[in-house]
C-alpha positions, 0 to 999 in steps of 0.5 A: 695458906694457914697464915692468910687464913689466920690473918683474915679470920683474926679476932680482937676478942679474947680467946677467939671471941667476937668483939664489936669492932670485928663485926663492924670491920666485917660489915664495912669490908663486905659492904665496901666490896659490894658497893665497889664490885656490885655494879660491875658484876651486875653489868656483866650479868645483864649483858648476857640477858635478852631484851625481855628479861631486862624489862622484867621486874623484879630483875634477876641476877643470873641470865636466863633463856626460855626453853623451847620444844619442837612440836609436830605440825610447826616449823619453828620451835615453840616457847614452853610455859608452866600453865595453871589450869582451872582445876588448879593443876599445872602442865608444861605447854607450848605457846602457839600465838598470843592474842591480847591478854590470852594465849593459845597453848598446845601440849607438846605430847598431844599437838591436837589439844589446844587451849586458851590460857590467860597470861596471868596463869602461866610462867615461862619455863627457863634455864640459866643461859647466856645470850651470846648474840648480844656480843656477836650481832654488833660485830656482824651487823654493826660497824664495831671494828671501825669504831674500835679502831678509831677509839684506839687511834684517838686514845693512843695518840692522845696519850702519847702527845699528852705525856710528851707535852705535859712532861715538857711543861713540867720539866720547865716549871720544875727545873728552870728558874725564871721570873713568873714561874710560880704565876704560870703554875698557878694559872695552869692549876686554876684552869682545873676549875674551868669546866669543858662546857664553858670553853666548848664554843670557843674551842669549837670555833678554833677547831673549825677555823683550822679545818679539823672538823670531822677529823680524828685530830680535831678530837685529839689535839685540843685535849693533849694539854692537861693541868692535872698532868702538868701538876702531877709531873711537876710535883714528881720532878721536884724530887729529882736532885738538881745535881744530876742535871748539873752533872749532865751539863758539865758533861756537855749534854744538851737540854733535850738529852737531859730531858730525854735520858735523865728526867723521863726515865726517872719520872716513869712512875708518874708518867705511868699514872698519867698514862692511866688517867689519859687512857681512861679520859680519852677512851670514855670521852663522849661530848667532845667527839660528838661535837667534832665528828658528824661523819659516821665512819669517823665515830669513836666507840662511845659515839657509835654505841649511841646509835643503839639508843633511838628515840622510841627504842633503846636496845639495852642488851646491845648497849650493855654488851658493848659497854663490857667490851669497851671496859676491857682495854681500860682494865688491861691498861690498869692491870699492867700499870697498877704497880706504878700508881702508888709510887707515882702518886706518893712521889708526887706528894713528897714536895 
């Protein structure tokens, strides 16, 4: 711990004094941390807020819940407010009902006393609390598990097929020498500049003609071949010595055995990087599933969350909570495969 403390609080100035570079470094690091993790922390905090608190301005960092009190003569608990009276004194009172710009209040200790208070003369009595129902209600009233299962199926199958097809193409383009190989690779890389919106109509026509509309396979199959994956894997496979392949052929190994038993294990770091990219792409994909799927029971999670955004009413508390839930699988995949990222990207850039 002492070594870590000395490293973190080390200063460039003499005799432990602050140097201007120390100040710039701390500002840079603290500012970068806030920019990177601030939105995520704000999202998690807001997901535990109620609809009324989300509409407040200025917003608060912590989630609050309004305190309530049981008042004699009323069946349901009444919300509490800090009321400023005409003489300047303050009292904690419960709201009976709201009428226009004023509200009828009652003293919980003396239910017979009722007064009319302007809305500007009161402040809600609140305490830090979590709106857990933002997470529980979608599981009970919203077909969340079906949408989650559809998203998991699409993501897993698309990732597996992406790894298989892209690794095959990368193997052929890196270890086989044939006429036009570089032109094919250049054509594949050039497709990176073609946005999805340009090929959306012809892609829809192809999917419709083969009968894959309103099918999860219609979401999966058009996205499995990615130029990014082919380029990443090819650059990494170029670092694998050709002598290994020649030795395997001398031992009468088939091309499939060379690919499956030699190339894929050695390219595991690059495959892990592509798997992370593919999971993020497929899990967060919204536009293409929205076009292909029109049956509600086939919706992926991202499309299903769109049902909370109505024309006149947007249920932000549910959207924020379910957005946090959808982040969890991607974060878990990243945690388990993060050690391959540096190795894979560094290896892909050697040649």
